[in-house]
VOGU-3710 file (C-alpha; in Angstrom, 3 decimals, decimal comma):
1> xxxxxxxxxx> -16,826/-11,495/-13,799  -20,144/-10,988/-12,122  -21,139/-7,196/-11,607  -21,552/-5,736/-8,062  -25,140/-5,858/-8,351  -25,189/-9,403/-9,062  -22,850/-10,261/-6,444  -25,248/-7,719/-4,080  -28,475/-9,882/-5,057  -26,689/-12,979/-4,333
11> xxxxxxxxxx> -25,837/-11,966/-0,861  -22,021/-11,975/-1,228  -21,404/-8,393/-1,599  -19,271/-7,874/1,988  -16,553/-10,302/0,872  -14,457/-10,163/-2,068  -12,105/-13,453/-2,763  -8,250/-13,460/-3,352  -8,970/-14,684/-6,834  -10,426/-11,492/-7,829
21> xxxxxxxxxx> -7,294/-9,675/-5,813  -4,631/-10,588/-8,151  -3,684/-11,804/-11,479  -6,149/-9,149/-13,289  -4,695/-6,207/-15,060  -6,576/-4,153/-12,612  -5,129/-5,471/-9,521  -1,709/-3,538/-10,364  -2,830/-0,003/-11,251  -4,637/2,879/-9,425
31> xxxxxxxxxx> -7,155/4,070/-11,966  -10,869/4,978/-11,781  -11,452/2,985/-15,090  -11,240/-0,257/-13,166  -14,738/-1,383/-12,698  -15,583/-1,827/-9,018  -15,305/-4,927/-7,198  -18,091/-3,903/-4,759  -20,393/-1,348/-3,713  -20,884/-0,400/0,244
41> xxxxxxxxxx> -22,876/2,029/2,464  -20,914/4,367/4,617  -20,388/2,006/7,534  -21,117/-0,996/6,309  -18,201/-3,651/6,983  -16,767/-5,761/4,278  -13,987/-8,174/4,063  -11,484/-8,990/1,552  -8,735/-11,937/0,907  -5,397/-10,420/-0,094
51> xxxxxxxxxx> -2,884/-11,880/-2,127  1,137/-10,938/-0,922  3,128/-8,582/-3,107  4,868/-11,618/-5,387  1,188/-13,192/-6,230  2,064/-16,331/-3,851  4,558/-17,323/-6,417  7,400/-17,330/-3,478  5,045/-18,256/-0,939  3,879/-21,408/-2,574
61> xxxxxxxxxx> 7,454/-22,720/-3,668  10,319/-21,174/-1,346  12,578/-22,728/-3,900  11,565/-19,918/-6,454  13,687/-16,551/-6,543  12,841/-13,364/-7,661  12,899/-11,855/-10,674  13,958/-15,347/-12,123  11,006/-17,388/-11,559  8,552/-14,817/-11,375
71> xxxxxxxxxx> 7,246/-14,634/-14,928  4,941/-13,885/-16,488  4,584/-11,139/-14,005  7,808/-9,890/-14,111  7,575/-9,615/-17,851  5,349/-6,735/-17,511  6,412/-3,184/-17,487  6,076/-1,577/-14,726  5,723/-5,466/-13,083  2,804/-6,839/-11,756
81> xxxxxxxxxx> 3,742/-7,301/-8,285  2,081/-5,652/-5,416  -1,469/-6,746/-6,215  -4,497/-4,627/-4,851  -7,986/-5,260/-4,135  -10,299/-2,833/-5,672  -11,745/-0,469/-6,535  -14,559/-0,222/-3,913  -17,375/2,112/-4,454  -18,708/3,722/-1,201
91> xxxxxxxxxx> -22,281/5,463/-1,898  -22,557/8,859/-1,074  -18,861/9,735/-1,575  -18,073/12,412/-3,981  -14,863/14,284/-5,461  -13,711/16,631/-2,424  -14,661/14,398/0,139  -12,675/12,953/2,549  -13,115/9,133/2,945  -12,109/7,653/6,178
101> xxxxxxxxxx> -11,018/3,681/6,250  -11,726/2,157/9,316  -9,195/-0,977/9,977  -11,406/-3,372/11,735  -9,588/-6,322/11,916  -6,632/-8,328/10,158  -6,390/-11,965/10,245  -5,711/-15,407/8,701  -2,318/-14,138/7,793  -0,043/-16,941/5,945
111> xxxxxxxxxx> 3,348/-17,925/6,104  5,504/-14,924/5,091  8,206/-14,459/2,462  11,343/-12,185/2,308  13,997/-11,878/-0,250  17,007/-10,087/-1,570  16,729/-8,747/-4,990  19,715/-7,719/-7,113  20,134/-4,015/-7,747  16,991/-3,109/-5,856
121> xxxxxxxxxx> 18,840/-2,267/-2,077  20,834/0,514/-0,728  24,085/-1,196/-1,116  24,005/-2,654/-4,693  27,375/-3,014/-6,552  29,348/-2,238/-3,552  32,761/-4,386/-2,616  31,784/-6,475/0,018  27,893/-6,573/-0,243  28,184/-9,223/-3,160
131> xxxxxxxxxx> 25,888/-11,501/-0,959  22,873/-8,980/-0,668  23,039/-8,873/-4,634  22,495/-12,498/-4,935  18,788/-13,772/-5,204  17,330/-15,365/-2,197  13,856/-16,201/-0,478  13,460/-16,583/2,886  10,305/-18,205/4,463  8,967/-16,501/7,848
141> xxxxxxxxxx> 6,630/-18,604/10,180  3,929/-16,502/11,196  2,174/-18,555/14,279  0,651/-17,426/17,478  1,274/-13,870/17,207  4,951/-14,706/16,638  7,188/-14,527/13,552  10,272/-16,903/13,282  13,027/-16,434/10,367  15,918/-19,074/10,139
151> xxxxxxxxxx> 19,266/-18,278/8,393  21,874/-20,866/8,516  22,276/-21,771/12,090  20,743/-18,721/13,953  17,016/-18,270/14,453  15,140/-15,187/15,212  11,531/-14,774/16,694  9,494/-11,439/17,177  5,972/-10,322/17,882  3,869/-9,617/14,719
161> xxxxxxxxxx> 2,227/-6,237/14,063  0,457/-6,724/11,091  -0,771/-3,973/8,628  -1,695/-3,015/5,154  1,239/-1,820/2,867  -1,103/-0,118/0,092  -4,144/1,940/0,615  -5,036/4,561/-1,768  -8,190/6,016/-3,722  -8,082/6,245/-7,343
171> xxxxxxxxxx> -6,665/9,239/-8,930  -8,748/11,857/-11,017  -7,150/10,974/-14,219  -4,071/8,937/-14,007  -3,429/5,187/-14,326  -0,782/4,600/-11,762  1,488/1,193/-11,185  0,656/-0,160/-7,535  4,536/-0,955/-6,973  6,349/2,301/-7,454
181> xxxxxxxxxx> 3,527/4,748/-6,552  3,509/6,511/-3,204  1,120/8,660/-4,245  -0,887/9,796/-7,365  -2,622/13,092/-8,078  -2,009/14,569/-4,896  -0,248/13,324/-1,477  -3,595/12,847/0,074  -4,666/10,047/-1,954  -2,049/7,744/-0,559
191> xxxxxxxxxx> -0,585/4,574/-2,542  2,161/1,902/-1,543  2,984/3,604/1,619  4,532/0,741/3,600  3,300/2,368/6,743  3,123/0,172/10,005  0,456/2,368/11,478  -1,944/1,260/8,820  -2,914/-1,245/11,107  -5,824/-2,900/12,867
201> xxxxxxxxxx> -8,018/-0,098/14,962  -6,656/2,525/12,936  -8,464/5,127/11,041  -6,692/6,363/7,406  -7,974/9,434/6,050  -7,847/9,983/2,103  -8,800/12,328/-0,525  -11,598/11,265/-2,672  -11,355/12,575/-6,276  -14,047/10,703/-7,787
211> xxxxxxxxxx> -17,278/9,409/-7,441  -17,560/6,928/-4,757  -13,922/7,038/-3,563  -12,715/4,219/-5,443  -11,002/2,585/-2,582  -7,950/0,231/-3,551  -5,996/-1,593/-0,647  -3,477/-4,406/-0,376  0,160/-5,588/0,247  -0,399/-7,150/3,598
221> xxxxxxxxxx> 2,549/-7,258/5,851  2,762/-9,471/9,025  5,804/-7,352/10,354  8,228/-4,575/9,369  11,383/-2,804/10,527  11,622/0,654/10,204  12,314/1,815/6,722  11,570/-1,796/5,451  15,448/-1,461/4,268  16,197/-4,250/1,905
231> xxxxxxxxxx> 13,164/-3,648/-0,224  11,222/-6,574/1,194  9,186/-7,094/4,616  7,322/-9,928/6,107  5,197/-10,404/2,930  2,323/-12,470/3,561  -1,644/-13,192/2,492  -4,294/-12,278/4,798  -7,855/-11,311/5,387  -8,902/-7,789/6,032
241> xxxxxxxxxx> -12,030/-6,445/7,259  -12,665/-2,583/6,560  -15,454/-0,031/6,838  -15,520/3,592/5,325  -17,246/6,527/6,152  -17,361/10,146/4,807  -16,365/13,657/5,756  -18,127/15,928/3,285  -16,378/18,705/1,218  -13,067/18,849/3,471
251> xxxxxxxxxx> -9,439/18,980/1,703  -6,386/17,270/2,802  -3,079/18,309/2,385  -1,747/14,586/2,997  -2,719/11,225/4,156  -3,922/11,282/8,153  -3,935/8,156/10,279  -5,884/8,204/13,667  -4,913/5,447/16,187  -6,549/4,893/19,540
261> xxxxxxxxxx> -3,400/6,744/20,990  -2,085/9,238/18,447  -2,496/11,513/15,203  0,241/10,672/12,661  0,682/12,831/9,424  2,079/10,630/6,832  4,196/12,153/3,764  6,124/10,927/1,040  9,083/12,369/-0,526  12,793/12,676/-1,406
271> xxxxxxxxxx> 15,252/13,800/0,104  13,885/12,375/3,616  14,270/15,568/5,283  11,942/17,428/3,025  9,481/14,334/3,883  9,884/14,950/7,294  8,979/18,609/7,294  6,055/18,283/5,601  4,805/15,701/7,395  5,242/17,760/10,437
281> xxxxxxxxxx> 3,709/20,899/8,065  0,770/18,535/7,929  0,606/17,889/11,370  0,578/21,353/12,724  -2,288/22,287/10,186  -4,297/19,264/11,208  -4,183/20,687/15,109  -4,655/24,116/14,057  -7,807/23,483/11,828  -9,218/20,379/14,040
291> xxxxxxxxxx> -7,912/21,221/17,769  -7,663/24,929/18,014  -3,747/24,983/18,609  -1,745/27,837/17,105  1,129/27,084/14,723  3,639/28,196/17,257  1,913/26,391/20,131  1,857/23,580/18,012  5,908/23,881/16,742  7,024/24,657/20,425
301> xxxxxxxxxx> 4,908/21,865/22,022  6,671/19,249/19,358  9,942/20,049/20,206  9,439/19,935/23,977  6,906/16,911/24,369  8,812/13,318/24,996  5,948/11,329/23,475  6,345/13,173/19,995  7,674/10,652/17,254  9,188/11,137/13,720
311> xxxxxxxxxx> 8,884/7,862/11,955  10,696/6,399/8,892  8,122/3,739/7,720  10,011/3,006/4,318  13,031/3,832/2,404  13,586/1,384/0,169  16,027/1,617/-3,045  16,066/0,589/-6,761  12,253/1,024/-6,787  11,748/3,574/-9,584
321> xxxxxxxxxx> 9,952/6,590/-8,341  8,680/5,090/-4,672  9,208/7,664/-2,390  10,802/7,681/1,326  7,204/7,537/3,344  7,876/9,261/7,008  4,903/10,171/9,933  4,784/12,760/12,365  2,876/11,413/15,721  1,362/13,862/18,278
331> xxxxxx> -0,294/11,858/21,285  -3,634/12,438/21,966  -3,291/12,554/25,578  -1,543/16,126/24,759  -4,855/17,186/23,121  -6,224/20,580/24,612
//
């Protein structure tokens, strides 16, 4: 594997091919010791081909089942699922800074796969739910901005809403598996969020704990229902273009997302009630510090404004320490 400097000299520094983003040990951990795949300047766009959460195994042959046919990936502990691209080193970023990730474009999505996984769902082992405890692979056609899934005699079609399920900065000293890690050293470093608002046009705010920020990303979904309840969404490979900026010497309580329409405070925890409470607390602190809204003012406003929303992004079961991911969304049109 060539160094970042060699790629920069060859003129390839802005592109990371898929073969570098799956199948290597560093693709399955958030680890500051993983060598950077790329170095970029703040504001410089770069593009990566991401692989799907199953390393393309089910997509290449939908007759395969998970976990039966997932070797050698399922032989690892933790399993080598949810491969990520990275880390990307952003020049000038230091510990204690905020890394702002701009999601410029999501394109070239593959056909999707979905699945049921024995034991890894909310109704595992319950009478009447035996079918959901059987291994199943489903194919989703993602064409022309529409997703179509067929099950027996039934066919379902919906609008695609692609996003990146995983985005994180490297922790300060831990090495964490990408699949069951909602966040690492702190709530503000990100992880396997499965948050539908990490989408094209959004800005994601993450805390940096290392020189260069060390950004990891991947786990593209073409679409997902609230909660990702069976544990698997419309899992795809695709192409994403990002750029990064830095806010110097700023501390975050948790991950923040800014869309053209809203401010969203994201939190991962269990039980869900506590996750929502912490997301709301993060939002109110954000409004207070950056927009001059008092805490009581914000607290009342989110209770009376019908455009305020609470989101249940991800509530999977059977995936170890993976937490519930929620969001508190405030409309920008209501900012003073």
